[in-house]
N, C-alpha and C positions, 0 to 999 in steps of 0.2 A: 503493500499499500504506499503510495506516494505520500511524503510529508509535506504538508501545506503550510507555507510560511507567509507572514505578513510583514513588511518592512516600513520603518518610518524613519525619516531623517530631513532636516530643512534644507539640506544641500542637494540638488539634483544629481551632481557628479559623485556625491557620496553614496547617495541611494544606488545609482548605477553600479558603483563598485561593489557595494553590498550584495547586490543582486547576482552580479557575476561571481563573486567570491563564495556566497553560500551554494550556489548551484554546482560550482567546481569542487567544494569541499563536500558537499553531500549530494551526489549524483541523483538520489532519488526525490530531491526536493523540489517543489514547484511553488513559485512566488505568486500568490493569488491576491496580493494587495500591495501597492506600492506608493505611499502617500508622504506628504510634506509636514503634517501637523498631527498632533496627538488627538485632537477632535475627530480628524478624518480617519484616524487609525481605529478609534473607538466606534466610530459609525460603520466602518467596512467590517470589523470584527463581529459586530453584531448581525451582519447579513451574511457574511462568508465563514464557513467553518475552517478555523486554524488551528494547527497544532502547536505553533510556535511563533513568536513575535521577535523581530530583531529591531530594536528602536533606541533612540536617544532619549534623555529625560524630558525634551521639549522640542518642538518643532518650530517652523517658521512663525514668527509673530507671537511665540508664546514664551513665558518665563519659566525657570526651573521649578518654582513652587507651584504654579497651576499645573505643569506637566506632571510633578509628583502626584499632587491630588488625583489627577485623572488616572494615573498608572496605579495609585493605591486602589481606587475604587474599582479599577479593572481587576486587580488581584483579589478583591473582596467578591466580586460577582462570578469570577472564573478562576478559583483558586488552583485548579489542575492545570491552568494554561502555563506553559514554561516561556519565560521572558528571557531574552539575551538584552541586557542593557549595555549598549556600546556608546559611550558618552565622554566629554570633555569635562563634565561637572565636577567640580571640587568641594561641593558644599558638604562638609562633614556630616552635618545633621541629616540631610536627604539620603546620603549614602549609607549611614548608620541605620536609619529607619528601613530602608530597602533590604539591607543585608538580613535583617531579622525576619524577612519573608521567606517563604518555601518556593521552590521551582523558579528561581532567578539566578542568572549568572551575570556579573557585573565585570566589565572590561573597559579599561581606559582606551580611548580610540588613538591617542598618541603613543601607545605602546609600540615598540620596533615591530616592523612588518613580518619577521620570522615568528616573533612572540605572539603577535596578534593571529596570525594564521593557525598556530598551534591551539591557542585558547579558544578560538572560534570553532575549530574542529571538535573539540571536547565538548564545548557548549552546545553544538547542533545535535548531539547525542543524547542531551539531557544532563549533562554534568554541571553541577552548580559551581562553576570557577569564579574566583576572584583574581584579577590581574595583579601583577606586582605592583604597579603604581596605584592601583585602588587599596591594595593592602597597606601600602606606606602611608597614604592619606589616612586611613582608618586607626593606624597604629601611632600616628603622630601626636595626636592629642594626649597631652600629659595628665596625670592623676592630679585632682580626682575626676576630671572631665570625662575619661574614657570609661566611666561608670555612671553615666547619665541615667541608665535604666533604673540603677539602684538608688540614686540620689534624688531624682525628680519624679514627680507622678506624671502619668500619660498626659493630663491636661497642661501641666507646666512645660513639658517638652514641647507640646504643640504651640503654646505661647511664645517659647523661645524660638522656634522655627520661624515664627511670623516676625518676631523682633529682628532677627538676623537677617531677615528679607528686606528690612527697613520700614515695615508697616508701624504706624503710630498705635498707641492704646485704643484711640477712638476707632480706628479702622478695624484693628484686631477684634473689638468688641462686636463690631457688626457682623465680621465673618464667623465668629463662633457663637453668635446670638447670645452674647451675655451682656451685662451692664458695664460700663466704663469703670465703675468701683470694683467689680469683681476681678475684671481683668488687671487692673492696677495692683491688685492686692496678690494676685497670682504672680504677677511681675516681680513684685518686692519680695515675695516668698522664694522664687527660684534665684534670685540675685544673692539673697541672703545664704541660700544653701551652697550656691557657688563661690561664696567669699568676695563678692564684689559690691561695690557701693554706687556705681554709676554705669551708664551704657557705654560709655567710652572704655571702662574697664572690662565690661562683658564682652565688647567686639574685640578688644585686644587679646582677652583670654582665649576666645573661641575661634579666632581668625586663623585659618589653616596657612594663609600665606605668611603670618608672622611668626609660625613655630618652627623651631629647628629640631 
């Protein structure tokens, strides 16, 4: 039985390369969906039966947070669907949340070509691989920040995700359907748990680009 693939990336050239590489590495594969946005991907998946998705975290005109939310909802609705996330995303919190999911491989798109080919070959047979650069990003966060799951509640981690994307408290309150007072309290709570007293400290402590 032919493996049915759906591919999403914002760059037409990258999509073309992914189609060629996927078919070459998995000769029995058939690409039934080739789109440029996460929304188009979700629409196509709802119509076409697919066995596996190769996708970036977000597509053309989409941000990583909205792409993550769409991807997370897709995982919830189809937990058995295998996803190969091929991405340049370096957001620790998005990647860390996705690693917790099942049936997902996460590969940095800027891995050396030989490494990329090996990892994609393994992922195409359903192996939950993490590429070296993704592992480096996930392991770079120092203690106690690499134990967020133990330190923060689920709601606090969600609020933190929004804060790191630059959303204001009032905007977050609208997104999570809570009062500004409640979100402010959750923000103060998580900052206290992480040992920071300002947003500047919060961003400095959690920024991947500033960690050695």
